[in-house]
All heavy atoms as TSV, in Angstrom:
chain	resi	resn	atom	element	x	y	z
A	1	MET	N	N	124.173	99.501	117.445
A	1	MET	CA	C	124.048	98.110	117.050
A	1	MET	C	C	123.190	98.040	115.794
A	1	MET	O	O	122.130	98.644	115.705
A	1	MET	CB	C	123.425	97.309	118.180
A	1	MET	CG	C	123.214	95.868	117.845
A	1	MET	SD	S	122.546	94.989	119.268
A	1	MET	CE	C	123.505	93.537	119.161
A	2	VAL	N	N	123.633	97.293	114.818
A	2	VAL	CA	C	122.934	97.153	113.545
A	2	VAL	C	C	122.002	95.946	113.585
A	2	VAL	O	O	122.397	94.861	114.043
A	2	VAL	CB	C	123.941	97.014	112.388
A	2	VAL	CG1	C	123.221	96.770	111.071
A	2	VAL	CG2	C	124.814	98.247	112.294
A	3	HIS	N	N	120.795	96.134	113.142
A	3	HIS	CA	C	119.787	95.074	113.064
A	3	HIS	C	C	119.361	94.924	111.621
A	3	HIS	O	O	119.552	95.816	110.806
A	3	HIS	CB	C	118.552	95.410	113.895
A	3	HIS	CG	C	118.830	95.571	115.342
A	3	HIS	ND1	N	119.096	94.491	116.171
A	3	HIS	CD2	C	118.914	96.662	116.127
A	3	HIS	CE1	C	119.311	94.916	117.407
A	3	HIS	NE2	N	119.215	96.248	117.392
A	4	THR	N	N	118.741	93.798	111.294
A	4	THR	CA	C	118.177	93.584	109.973
A	4	THR	C	C	116.665	93.642	110.081
A	4	THR	O	O	116.066	92.930	110.872
A	4	THR	CB	C	118.620	92.220	109.390
A	4	THR	OG1	O	120.026	92.169	109.371
A	4	THR	CG2	C	118.071	92.032	107.987
A	5	PHE	N	N	116.076	94.568	109.284
A	5	PHE	CA	C	114.629	94.773	109.306
A	5	PHE	C	C	114.023	94.308	107.974
A	5	PHE	O	O	114.642	94.454	106.922
A	5	PHE	CB	C	114.309	96.263	109.463
A	5	PHE	CG	C	114.752	96.852	110.758
A	5	PHE	CD1	C	115.989	97.474	110.880
A	5	PHE	CD2	C	113.926	96.811	111.879
A	5	PHE	CE1	C	116.390	98.012	112.077
A	5	PHE	CE2	C	114.330	97.361	113.091
A	5	PHE	CZ	C	115.573	97.967	113.180
A	6	GLU	N	N	112.823	93.759	108.055
A	6	GLU	CA	C	112.058	93.492	106.840
A	6	GLU	C	C	111.228	94.747	106.577
A	6	GLU	O	O	110.543	95.244	107.462
A	6	GLU	CB	C	111.111	92.309	107.043
A	6	GLU	CG	C	110.250	92.050	105.825
A	6	GLU	CD	C	109.238	90.954	106.064
A	6	GLU	OE1	O	108.374	91.140	106.961
A	6	GLU	OE2	O	109.314	89.936	105.370
A	7	VAL	N	N	111.344	95.242	105.342
A	7	VAL	CA	C	110.634	96.475	104.970
A	7	VAL	C	C	109.847	96.210	103.689
A	7	VAL	O	O	110.393	95.695	102.713
A	7	VAL	CB	C	111.620	97.641	104.737
A	7	VAL	CG1	C	110.867	98.927	104.468
A	7	VAL	CG2	C	112.552	97.809	105.934
A	8	LEU	N	N	108.575	96.561	103.703
A	8	LEU	CA	C	107.728	96.443	102.505
A	8	LEU	C	C	107.457	97.841	101.978
A	8	LEU	O	O	107.155	98.750	102.760
A	8	LEU	CB	C	106.412	95.739	102.830
A	8	LEU	CG	C	106.535	94.318	103.333
A	8	LEU	CD1	C	105.153	93.757	103.660
A	8	LEU	CD2	C	107.235	93.423	102.333
A	9	VAL	N	N	107.557	97.993	100.661
A	9	VAL	CA	C	107.291	99.291	100.035
A	9	VAL	C	C	106.238	99.107	98.966
A	9	VAL	O	O	106.447	98.357	98.006
A	9	VAL	CB	C	108.575	99.875	99.403
A	9	VAL	CG1	C	108.287	101.245	98.803
A	9	VAL	CG2	C	109.704	99.980	100.407
A	10	ASP	N	N	105.066	99.760	99.139
A	10	ASP	CA	C	104.034	99.757	98.116
A	10	ASP	C	C	104.376	100.873	97.148
A	10	ASP	O	O	104.612	102.018	97.564
A	10	ASP	CB	C	102.661	100.000	98.728
A	10	ASP	CG	C	102.211	98.862	99.626
A	10	ASP	OD1	O	102.619	97.714	99.355
A	10	ASP	OD2	O	101.476	99.121	100.589
A	11	ILE	N	N	104.379	100.560	95.858
A	11	ILE	CA	C	104.812	101.496	94.833
A	11	ILE	C	C	103.691	101.684	93.816
A	11	ILE	O	O	103.116	100.700	93.328
A	11	ILE	CB	C	106.088	101.003	94.118
A	11	ILE	CG1	C	107.191	100.783	95.150
A	11	ILE	CG2	C	106.528	101.988	93.029
A	11	ILE	CD1	C	108.288	99.875	94.693
A	12	LYS	N	N	103.377	102.939	93.526
A	12	LYS	CA	C	102.392	103.246	92.512
A	12	LYS	C	C	103.116	103.956	91.360
A	12	LYS	O	O	103.778	104.964	91.590
A	12	LYS	CB	C	101.284	104.141	93.045
A	12	LYS	CG	C	100.171	104.404	92.035
A	12	LYS	CD	C	99.129	105.358	92.577
A	12	LYS	CE	C	98.187	104.607	93.487
A	12	LYS	NZ	N	97.026	105.447	93.899
A	13	GLU	N	N	102.983	103.417	90.163
A	13	GLU	CA	C	103.595	103.998	88.969
A	13	GLU	C	C	102.493	104.339	87.972
A	13	GLU	O	O	101.729	103.465	87.575
A	13	GLU	CB	C	104.578	103.033	88.302
A	13	GLU	CG	C	105.804	102.732	89.117
A	13	GLU	CD	C	106.759	101.792	88.402
A	13	GLU	OE1	O	106.481	101.359	87.265
A	13	GLU	OE2	O	107.809	101.475	88.992
A	14	TYR	N	N	102.414	105.595	87.593
A	14	TYR	CA	C	101.440	105.998	86.574
A	14	TYR	C	C	101.989	105.667	85.199
A	14	TYR	O	O	103.075	106.089	84.838
A	14	TYR	CB	C	101.113	107.490	86.679
A	14	TYR	CG	C	100.140	107.786	87.785
A	14	TYR	CD1	C	100.603	108.171	89.050
A	14	TYR	CD2	C	98.770	107.658	87.600
A	14	TYR	CE1	C	99.727	108.417	90.064
A	14	TYR	CE2	C	97.886	107.898	88.620
A	14	TYR	CZ	C	98.371	108.285	89.863
A	14	TYR	OH	O	97.505	108.514	90.876
A	15	THR	N	N	101.233	104.895	84.435
A	15	THR	CA	C	101.666	104.511	83.109
A	15	THR	C	C	101.219	105.508	82.059
A	15	THR	O	O	101.851	105.646	81.023
A	15	THR	CB	C	101.125	103.105	82.728
A	15	THR	OG1	O	99.705	103.110	82.876
A	15	THR	CG2	C	101.720	102.036	83.634
A	16	ASP	N	N	100.120	106.200	82.319
A	16	ASP	CA	C	99.602	107.177	81.373
A	16	ASP	C	C	98.965	108.318	82.137
A	16	ASP	O	O	97.911	108.143	82.761
A	16	ASP	CB	C	98.590	106.518	80.427
A	16	ASP	CG	C	98.121	107.447	79.330
A	16	ASP	OD1	O	98.667	108.541	79.172
A	16	ASP	OD2	O	97.163	107.045	78.629
A	17	GLN	N	N	99.578	109.478	82.122
A	17	GLN	CA	C	99.057	110.648	82.865
A	17	GLN	C	C	97.740	111.137	82.265
A	17	GLN	O	O	96.945	111.733	82.981
A	17	GLN	CB	C	100.098	111.766	82.865
A	17	GLN	CG	C	101.343	111.459	83.634
A	17	GLN	CD	C	101.118	111.415	85.133
A	17	GLN	OE1	O	100.106	111.888	85.660
A	17	GLN	NE2	N	102.048	110.837	85.854
A	18	ALA	N	N	97.510	110.900	80.991
A	18	ALA	CA	C	96.320	111.409	80.332
A	18	ALA	C	C	95.023	110.801	80.905
A	18	ALA	O	O	94.019	111.497	81.046
A	18	ALA	CB	C	96.408	111.176	78.840
A	19	ASN	N	N	95.043	109.512	81.201
A	19	ASN	CA	C	93.801	108.888	81.695
A	19	ASN	C	C	93.968	108.287	83.100
A	19	ASN	O	O	93.152	107.471	83.507
A	19	ASN	CB	C	93.312	107.820	80.702
A	19	ASN	CG	C	94.292	106.677	80.529
A	19	ASN	OD1	O	95.259	106.574	81.256
A	19	ASN	ND2	N	94.010	105.833	79.564
A	20	ASN	N	N	95.006	108.670	83.801
A	20	ASN	CA	C	95.219	108.259	85.188
A	20	ASN	C	C	95.334	106.755	85.376
A	20	ASN	O	O	94.963	106.232	86.432
A	20	ASN	CB	C	94.144	108.796	86.118
A	20	ASN	CG	C	94.360	110.249	86.437
A	20	ASN	OD1	O	95.442	110.779	86.270
A	20	ASN	ND2	N	93.302	110.916	86.910
A	21	SER	N	N	95.833	106.017	84.396
A	21	SER	CA	C	96.049	104.579	84.584
A	21	SER	C	C	97.384	104.386	85.300
A	21	SER	O	O	98.342	105.108	85.069
A	21	SER	CB	C	96.022	103.842	83.257
A	21	SER	OG	O	97.063	104.268	82.427
A	22	TYR	N	N	97.410	103.426	86.211
A	22	TYR	CA	C	98.621	103.186	86.993
A	22	TYR	C	C	98.761	101.713	87.336
A	22	TYR	O	O	97.821	100.939	87.193
A	22	TYR	CB	C	98.630	104.030	88.257
A	22	TYR	CG	C	97.473	103.740	89.197
A	22	TYR	CD1	C	97.554	102.762	90.155
A	22	TYR	CD2	C	96.302	104.496	89.127
A	22	TYR	CE1	C	96.501	102.489	91.002
A	22	TYR	CE2	C	95.234	104.241	89.991
A	22	TYR	CZ	C	95.340	103.240	90.925
A	22	TYR	OH	O	94.300	102.978	91.754
A	23	GLN	N	N	99.954	101.371	87.775
A	23	GLN	CA	C	100.254	100.019	88.242
A	23	GLN	C	C	100.660	100.110	89.699
A	23	GLN	O	O	101.364	101.056	90.086
A	23	GLN	CB	C	101.413	99.414	87.464
A	23	GLN	CG	C	101.102	99.142	86.015
A	23	GLN	CD	C	102.328	98.567	85.308
A	23	GLN	OE1	O	103.443	98.919	85.588
A	23	GLN	NE2	N	102.078	97.650	84.394
A	24	CYS	N	N	100.264	99.137	90.477
A	24	CYS	CA	C	100.665	99.068	91.888
A	24	CYS	C	C	101.430	97.766	92.119
A	24	CYS	O	O	101.158	96.752	91.484
A	24	CYS	CB	C	99.460	99.079	92.795
A	24	CYS	SG	S	98.633	100.637	92.902
A	25	GLY	N	N	102.394	97.859	93.014
A	25	GLY	CA	C	103.141	96.672	93.376
A	25	GLY	C	C	103.792	96.854	94.728
A	25	GLY	O	O	103.836	97.956	95.258
A	26	THR	N	N	104.290	95.770	95.265
A	26	THR	CA	C	104.971	95.799	96.550
A	26	THR	C	C	106.343	95.159	96.407
A	26	THR	O	O	106.451	94.076	95.821
A	26	THR	CB	C	104.159	95.055	97.611
A	26	THR	OG1	O	102.874	95.657	97.723
A	26	THR	CG2	C	104.857	95.106	98.979
A	27	SER	N	N	107.352	95.834	96.928
A	27	SER	CA	C	108.697	95.282	96.958
A	27	SER	C	C	109.081	95.000	98.393
A	27	SER	O	O	108.745	95.763	99.300
A	27	SER	CB	C	109.687	96.258	96.335
A	27	SER	OG	O	109.462	96.397	94.969
A	28	ARG	N	N	109.800	93.915	98.614
A	28	ARG	CA	C	110.258	93.523	99.945
A	28	ARG	C	C	111.771	93.677	100.001
A	28	ARG	O	O	112.477	93.275	99.087
A	28	ARG	CB	C	109.895	92.070	100.218
A	28	ARG	CG	C	110.329	91.580	101.577
A	28	ARG	CD	C	110.073	90.082	101.721
A	28	ARG	NE	N	110.541	89.570	102.971
A	28	ARG	CZ	C	111.789	89.179	103.206
A	28	ARG	NH1	N	112.697	89.248	102.271
A	28	ARG	NH2	N	112.130	88.733	104.403
A	29	TYR	N	N	112.240	94.286	101.081
A	29	TYR	CA	C	113.676	94.486	101.279
A	29	TYR	C	C	114.078	94.022	102.655
A	29	TYR	O	O	113.284	94.103	103.604
A	29	TYR	CB	C	114.033	95.984	101.137
A	29	TYR	CG	C	113.666	96.577	99.817
A	29	TYR	CD1	C	112.517	97.355	99.676
A	29	TYR	CD2	C	114.438	96.353	98.693
A	29	TYR	CE1	C	112.182	97.909	98.458
A	29	TYR	CE2	C	114.100	96.888	97.478
A	29	TYR	CZ	C	112.964	97.671	97.363
A	29	TYR	OH	O	112.625	98.198	96.156
A	30	GLU	N	N	115.298	93.531	102.774
A	30	GLU	CA	C	115.916	93.275	104.064
A	30	GLU	C	C	117.000	94.329	104.225
A	30	GLU	O	O	117.992	94.320	103.484
A	30	GLU	CB	C	116.490	91.854	104.132
A	30	GLU	CG	C	115.414	90.804	104.156
A	30	GLU	CD	C	115.958	89.403	104.359
A	30	GLU	OE1	O	117.166	89.238	104.695
A	30	GLU	OE2	O	115.158	88.461	104.191
A	31	ILE	N	N	116.813	95.225	105.169
A	31	ILE	CA	C	117.683	96.380	105.342
A	31	ILE	C	C	118.410	96.255	106.674
A	31	ILE	O	O	117.800	96.056	107.724
A	31	ILE	CB	C	116.862	97.684	105.329
A	31	ILE	CG1	C	116.048	97.815	104.056
A	31	ILE	CG2	C	117.751	98.882	105.542
A	31	ILE	CD1	C	116.840	98.050	102.797
A	32	SER	N	N	119.736	96.431	106.623
A	32	SER	CA	C	120.559	96.479	107.854
A	32	SER	C	C	120.713	97.920	108.244
A	32	SER	O	O	121.219	98.741	107.471
A	32	SER	CB	C	121.914	95.840	107.605
A	32	SER	OG	O	121.767	94.468	107.331
A	33	ALA	N	N	120.260	98.267	109.447
A	33	ALA	CA	C	120.306	99.638	109.919
A	33	ALA	C	C	120.299	99.663	111.447
A	33	ALA	O	O	119.965	98.677	112.098
A	33	ALA	CB	C	119.127	100.436	109.380
A	34	GLU	N	N	120.638	100.842	111.993
A	34	GLU	CA	C	120.672	101.010	113.446
A	34	GLU	C	C	119.292	101.205	114.054
A	34	GLU	O	O	119.092	100.943	115.244
A	34	GLU	CB	C	121.540	102.217	113.821
A	34	GLU	CG	C	123.019	102.043	113.496
A	34	GLU	CD	C	123.337	102.402	112.067
A	34	GLU	OE1	O	122.524	103.094	111.410
A	34	GLU	OE2	O	124.376	101.956	111.574
A	35	SER	N	N	118.329	101.675	113.244
A	35	SER	CA	C	116.997	101.962	113.791
A	35	SER	C	C	115.928	101.738	112.713
A	35	SER	O	O	116.249	101.664	111.515
A	35	SER	CB	C	116.909	103.405	114.305
A	35	SER	OG	O	117.022	104.307	113.225
A	36	ARG	N	N	114.682	101.696	113.142
A	36	ARG	CA	C	113.554	101.567	112.222
A	36	ARG	C	C	113.499	102.767	111.271
A	36	ARG	O	O	113.182	102.626	110.093
A	36	ARG	CB	C	112.242	101.451	112.979
A	36	ARG	CG	C	112.115	100.169	113.754
A	36	ARG	CD	C	110.822	100.160	114.598
A	36	ARG	NE	N	109.632	100.231	113.792
A	36	ARG	CZ	C	108.914	99.193	113.399
A	36	ARG	NH1	N	109.268	97.982	113.784
A	36	ARG	NH2	N	107.841	99.350	112.660
A	37	GLU	N	N	113.769	103.967	111.799
A	37	GLU	CA	C	113.703	105.167	110.989
A	37	GLU	C	C	114.743	105.147	109.877
A	37	GLU	O	O	114.471	105.520	108.739
A	37	GLU	CB	C	113.894	106.425	111.860
A	37	GLU	CG	C	112.763	106.688	112.829
A	37	GLU	CD	C	112.801	105.792	114.068
A	37	GLU	OE1	O	113.876	105.180	114.382
A	37	GLU	OE2	O	111.755	105.676	114.721
A	38	LYS	N	N	115.939	104.687	110.185
A	38	LYS	CA	C	116.977	104.588	109.163
A	38	LYS	C	C	116.648	103.529	108.148
A	38	LYS	O	O	116.883	103.693	106.953
A	38	LYS	CB	C	118.337	104.337	109.803
A	38	LYS	CG	C	118.878	105.562	110.513
A	38	LYS	CD	C	120.281	105.348	111.005
A	38	LYS	CE	C	120.758	106.604	111.705
A	38	LYS	NZ	N	122.160	106.473	112.131
A	39	ALA	N	N	116.091	102.396	108.593
A	39	ALA	CA	C	115.673	101.334	107.678
A	39	ALA	C	C	114.588	101.848	106.725
A	39	ALA	O	O	114.603	101.554	105.518
A	39	ALA	CB	C	115.178	100.116	108.448
A	40	ASP	N	N	113.674	102.638	107.249
A	40	ASP	CA	C	112.608	103.253	106.448
A	40	ASP	C	C	113.198	104.093	105.326
A	40	ASP	O	O	112.853	103.968	104.167
A	40	ASP	CB	C	111.716	104.083	107.362
A	40	ASP	CG	C	110.554	104.724	106.633
A	40	ASP	OD1	O	110.787	105.655	105.838
A	40	ASP	OD2	O	109.409	104.299	106.862
A	41	GLY	N	N	114.128	104.981	105.686
A	41	GLY	CA	C	114.746	105.859	104.694
A	41	GLY	C	C	115.570	105.110	103.671
A	41	GLY	O	O	115.521	105.433	102.472
A	42	MET	N	N	116.304	104.117	104.109
A	42	MET	CA	C	117.130	103.337	103.188
A	42	MET	C	C	116.281	102.549	102.196
A	42	MET	O	O	116.607	102.437	101.023
A	42	MET	CB	C	118.044	102.419	103.973
A	42	MET	CG	C	119.100	103.150	104.775
A	42	MET	SD	S	119.971	102.125	105.950
A	42	MET	CE	C	120.959	101.101	104.877
A	43	ALA	N	N	115.161	102.000	102.666
A	43	ALA	CA	C	114.276	101.260	101.786
A	43	ALA	C	C	113.618	102.194	100.766
A	43	ALA	O	O	113.458	101.835	99.592
A	43	ALA	CB	C	113.198	100.536	102.584
A	44	ARG	N	N	113.269	103.403	101.182
A	44	ARG	CA	C	112.686	104.381	100.271
A	44	ARG	C	C	113.667	104.718	99.148
A	44	ARG	O	O	113.326	104.763	97.968
A	44	ARG	CB	C	112.265	105.652	101.021
A	44	ARG	CG	C	111.534	106.664	100.154
A	44	ARG	CD	C	111.128	107.887	100.965
A	44	ARG	NE	N	110.377	107.544	102.157
A	44	ARG	CZ	C	109.061	107.371	102.193
A	44	ARG	NH1	N	108.373	107.516	101.104
A	44	ARG	NH2	N	108.475	107.069	103.337
A	45	VAL	N	N	114.939	104.954	99.505
A	45	VAL	CA	C	115.964	105.268	98.513
A	45	VAL	C	C	116.133	104.100	97.544
A	45	VAL	O	O	116.229	104.282	96.338
A	45	VAL	CB	C	117.293	105.604	99.212
A	45	VAL	CG1	C	118.445	105.645	98.233
A	45	VAL	CG2	C	117.183	106.936	99.954
A	46	GLN	N	N	116.175	102.890	98.068
A	46	GLN	CA	C	116.345	101.710	97.217
A	46	GLN	C	C	115.153	101.534	96.285
A	46	GLN	O	O	115.309	101.224	95.101
A	46	GLN	CB	C	116.545	100.460	98.066
A	46	GLN	CG	C	116.972	99.250	97.282
A	46	GLN	CD	C	117.473	98.118	98.175
A	46	GLN	OE1	O	117.673	98.292	99.373
A	46	GLN	NE2	N	117.653	96.960	97.568
A	47	ALA	N	N	113.930	101.720	96.788
A	47	ALA	CA	C	112.743	101.592	95.946
A	47	ALA	C	C	112.738	102.644	94.849
A	47	ALA	O	O	112.382	102.360	93.701
A	47	ALA	CB	C	111.484	101.701	96.802
A	48	ARG	N	N	113.125	103.864	95.185
A	48	ARG	CA	C	113.168	104.924	94.170
A	48	ARG	C	C	114.193	104.623	93.076
A	48	ARG	O	O	113.971	104.941	91.914
A	48	ARG	CB	C	113.477	106.270	94.810
A	48	ARG	CG	C	112.274	106.851	95.486
A	48	ARG	CD	C	112.556	108.248	95.992
A	48	ARG	NE	N	111.335	108.829	96.521
A	48	ARG	CZ	C	111.310	109.780	97.401
A	48	ARG	NH1	N	112.440	110.315	97.841
A	48	ARG	NH2	N	110.155	110.257	97.834
A	49	SER	N	N	115.338	104.019	93.458
A	49	SER	CA	C	116.336	103.705	92.445
A	49	SER	C	C	115.875	102.538	91.563
A	49	SER	O	O	116.178	102.514	90.369
A	49	SER	CB	C	117.674	103.401	93.091
A	49	SER	OG	O	117.652	102.181	93.799
A	50	GLU	N	N	115.138	101.593	92.114
A	50	GLU	CA	C	114.649	100.459	91.340
A	50	GLU	C	C	113.390	100.799	90.517
A	50	GLU	O	O	113.112	100.157	89.511
A	50	GLU	CB	C	114.350	99.267	92.245
A	50	GLU	CG	C	115.594	98.645	92.837
A	50	GLU	CD	C	115.291	97.476	93.734
A	50	GLU	OE1	O	114.111	97.044	93.842
A	50	GLU	OE2	O	116.244	96.973	94.376
A	51	HIS	N	N	112.623	101.780	90.982
A	51	HIS	CA	C	111.366	102.162	90.321
A	51	HIS	C	C	111.362	103.685	90.155
A	51	HIS	O	O	110.591	104.402	90.815
A	51	HIS	CB	C	110.151	101.714	91.156
A	51	HIS	CG	C	110.109	100.265	91.429
A	51	HIS	ND1	N	109.591	99.352	90.517
A	51	HIS	CD2	C	110.560	99.513	92.472
A	51	HIS	CE1	C	109.699	98.141	91.004
A	51	HIS	NE2	N	110.291	98.208	92.192
A	52	PRO	N	N	112.184	104.206	89.213
A	52	PRO	CA	C	112.294	105.666	89.075
A	52	PRO	C	C	111.027	106.349	88.574
A	52	PRO	O	O	110.865	107.555	88.768
A	52	PRO	CB	C	113.449	105.830	88.113
A	52	PRO	CG	C	113.512	104.553	87.354
A	52	PRO	CD	C	113.049	103.500	88.300
A	53	LYS	N	N	110.125	105.599	87.951
A	53	LYS	CA	C	108.875	106.195	87.470
A	53	LYS	C	C	107.773	106.200	88.520
A	53	LYS	O	O	106.674	106.634	88.253
A	53	LYS	CB	C	108.388	105.473	86.204
A	53	LYS	CG	C	109.303	105.651	85.024
A	53	LYS	CD	C	108.744	104.962	83.808
A	53	LYS	CE	C	109.663	105.170	82.637
A	53	LYS	NZ	N	109.153	104.515	81.433
A	54	GLY	N	N	108.077	105.693	89.704
A	54	GLY	CA	C	107.103	105.655	90.782
A	54	GLY	C	C	106.722	107.048	91.215
A	54	GLY	O	O	107.527	107.979	91.233
A	55	THR	N	N	105.462	107.217	91.583
A	55	THR	CA	C	104.979	108.500	92.049
A	55	THR	C	C	104.619	108.472	93.528
A	55	THR	O	O	104.602	109.509	94.177
A	55	THR	CB	C	103.757	108.954	91.245
A	55	THR	OG1	O	102.752	107.946	91.303
A	55	THR	CG2	C	104.140	109.217	89.793
A	56	GLU	N	N	104.313	107.292	94.053
A	56	GLU	CA	C	103.989	107.155	95.463
A	56	GLU	C	C	104.722	105.951	96.028
A	56	GLU	O	O	104.732	104.886	95.426
A	56	GLU	CB	C	102.480	106.966	95.661
A	56	GLU	CG	C	101.668	108.157	95.264
A	56	GLU	CD	C	100.170	107.920	95.450
A	56	GLU	OE1	O	99.798	107.092	96.300
A	56	GLU	OE2	O	99.389	108.574	94.740
A	57	TYR	N	N	105.329	106.151	97.194
A	57	TYR	CA	C	106.051	105.074	97.893
A	57	TYR	C	C	105.551	105.024	99.314
A	57	TYR	O	O	105.725	105.972	100.069
A	57	TYR	CB	C	107.560	105.372	97.892
A	57	TYR	CG	C	108.154	105.514	96.514
A	57	TYR	CD1	C	108.221	106.737	95.901
A	57	TYR	CD2	C	108.663	104.402	95.831
A	57	TYR	CE1	C	108.774	106.890	94.634
A	57	TYR	CE2	C	109.196	104.528	94.564
A	57	TYR	CZ	C	109.249	105.779	93.968
A	57	TYR	OH	O	109.789	105.916	92.720
A	58	ASP	N	N	104.893	103.942	99.665
A	58	ASP	CA	C	104.373	103.761	101.034
A	58	ASP	C	C	105.277	102.721	101.716
A	58	ASP	O	O	105.208	101.524	101.422
A	58	ASP	CB	C	102.929	103.284	100.999
A	58	ASP	CG	C	102.357	103.081	102.371
A	58	ASP	OD1	O	102.819	103.752	103.312
A	58	ASP	OD2	O	101.447	102.241	102.515
A	59	VAL	N	N	106.131	103.208	102.617
A	59	VAL	CA	C	107.124	102.359	103.273
A	59	VAL	C	C	106.626	101.934	104.644
A	59	VAL	O	O	106.134	102.756	105.404
A	59	VAL	CB	C	108.470	103.122	103.411
A	59	VAL	CG1	C	109.519	102.239	104.045
A	59	VAL	CG2	C	108.926	103.630	102.046
A	60	ARG	N	N	106.813	100.652	104.945
A	60	ARG	CA	C	106.479	100.194	106.315
A	60	ARG	C	C	107.462	99.132	106.739
A	60	ARG	O	O	107.706	98.155	106.003
A	60	ARG	CB	C	105.040	99.707	106.399
A	60	ARG	CG	C	104.683	98.589	105.513
A	60	ARG	CD	C	103.155	98.394	105.463
A	60	ARG	NE	N	102.785	97.244	104.698
A	60	ARG	CZ	C	102.711	97.194	103.386
A	60	ARG	NH1	N	103.018	98.262	102.682
A	60	ARG	NH2	N	102.369	96.091	102.755
A	61	VAL	N	N	108.034	99.347	107.875
A	61	VAL	CA	C	108.932	98.358	108.484
A	61	VAL	C	C	108.039	97.362	109.184
A	61	VAL	O	O	107.282	97.709	110.078
A	61	VAL	CB	C	109.919	99.029	109.475
A	61	VAL	CG1	C	110.807	97.996	110.121
A	61	VAL	CG2	C	110.763	100.087	108.749
A	62	THR	N	N	108.100	96.094	108.773
A	62	THR	CA	C	107.163	95.125	109.296
A	62	THR	C	C	107.681	94.306	110.476
A	62	THR	O	O	106.918	93.984	111.370
A	62	THR	CB	C	106.702	94.151	108.191
A	62	THR	OG1	O	107.844	93.538	107.631
A	62	THR	CG2	C	105.943	94.889	107.117
A	63	ARG	N	N	108.980	94.017	110.457
A	63	ARG	CA	C	109.489	93.217	111.593
A	63	ARG	C	C	111.009	93.262	111.664
A	63	ARG	O	O	111.694	93.571	110.686
A	63	ARG	CB	C	109.014	91.783	111.540
A	63	ARG	CG	C	109.480	91.021	110.338
A	63	ARG	CD	C	108.863	89.637	110.306
A	63	ARG	NE	N	109.102	89.053	109.004
A	63	ARG	CZ	C	109.167	87.761	108.786
A	63	ARG	NH1	N	109.011	86.926	109.783
A	63	ARG	NH2	N	109.400	87.283	107.583
A	64	LEU	N	N	111.510	92.910	112.810
A	64	LEU	CA	C	112.931	92.800	113.083
A	64	LEU	C	C	113.339	91.347	112.781
A	64	LEU	O	O	112.777	90.431	113.354
A	64	LEU	CB	C	113.212	93.144	114.550
A	64	LEU	CG	C	114.638	93.015	115.025
A	64	LEU	CD1	C	115.534	94.016	114.323
A	64	LEU	CD2	C	114.693	93.237	116.525
A	65	LEU	N	N	114.281	91.176	111.866
A	65	LEU	CA	C	114.725	89.828	111.501
A	65	LEU	C	C	115.903	89.364	112.337
A	65	LEU	O	O	115.962	88.207	112.752
A	65	LEU	CB	C	115.080	89.765	110.019
A	65	LEU	CG	C	113.964	90.082	109.042
A	65	LEU	CD1	C	114.468	90.116	107.615
A	65	LEU	CD2	C	112.843	89.057	109.190
A	66	LYS	N	N	116.883	90.255	112.550
A	66	LYS	CA	C	118.077	89.887	113.342
A	66	LYS	C	C	118.468	91.037	114.232
A	66	LYS	O	O	118.401	92.148	113.915
A	66	LYS	CB	C	119.254	89.582	112.417
A	66	LYS	CG	C	119.062	88.409	111.529
A	66	LYS	CD	C	120.307	88.209	110.669
A	66	LYS	CE	C	120.027	87.269	109.549
A	66	LYS	NZ	N	121.134	87.145	108.628
């Protein structure tokens, strides 16, 4: 059975490797998946495709929507 999960992904992007400056942000996704684990993986893939310069992705499934 497929459910819709709300998934938040904290993303850290380094803007300058020389002085360790970076930007942080959070993206919210609604992911349809069979389980929390699959929703986690799908959100990570989506965040990486939207933020290819990201170096850290902290994924957390926050709640079941449907």
